[in-house]
C-alpha positions in Angstrom: -11.1 7.4 -7.4 -8.4 9.4 -5.7 -5.0 8.0 -4.7 -4.5 8.0 -1.0 -1.6 10.0 0.4 1.2 8.5 2.4 -0.3 9.5 5.7 -3.6 7.9 4.9 -1.9 4.7 3.7 0.3 4.6 6.9 -2.8 4.8 9.0 -4.6 2.2 7.0 -1.7 -0.2 7.4 -1.7 0.0 11.2 -4.1 -2.9 11.7 -3.1 -5.0 8.7 -0.9 -8.0 8.4 1.8 -6.8 6.1 2.4 -10.1 4.4 -1.2 -10.3 3.4 -1.2 -6.8 1.9 2.2 -7.5 0.2 0.8 -10.7 -1.4 -2.3 -8.8 -2.7 -0.4 -5.7 -4.0 2.8 -7.2 -5.2 4.8 -4.8 -2.9 7.4 -6.1 -0.4 6.6 -6.4 3.3 9.7 -4.2 3.8 8.2 -1.4 1.7 4.9 -1.6 3.6 6.7 -1.6 6.9 8.7 1.5 5.9 5.4 3.3 5.0 3.6 2.1 8.1 6.3 3.3 10.4 6.7 6.7 8.8 10.2 6.0 7.4 9.1 6.1 3.8 7.8 9.6 3.3 7.9 9.8 -0.5 6.8 6.5 -2.0 6.2 6.3 -5.7 2.7 7.1 -7.2 2.7 3.4 -8.4 3.0 2.2 -4.8 0.4 4.6 -3.5 -2.0 3.6 -6.3 -1.5 -0.1 -5.6 -2.3 0.5 -1.9 -5.2 2.8 -2.6 -6.7 0.2 -4.9 -6.2 -2.4 -2.2 -7.8 -0.4 0.5 -10.7 0.7 -1.7 -11.5 -2.9 -2.7 -10.5 -2.6 -6.3 -7.4 -4.6 -6.2 -7.9 -8.1 -7.6 -4.7 -10.1 -7.8 -1.5 -8.1 -8.1 -2.1 -4.3 -8.1 1.3 -3.5 -9.5 1.0 -5.5 -12.6 -1.1 -3.1 -14.7 
């Protein structure tokens, strides 16, 4: 599976409740907001992987804790 890029993640977050995504991925709502609003243009690969796993339905529990 490919890791989504920041633009794809930003678009995918547009219709999501950030607190729900944060709980599932272990990321902070602030980090998600920064990505969603285009202020975080270079998130870590770990962040992008966690979000890619979440959006592709492969994140069970906390995506960051691998």
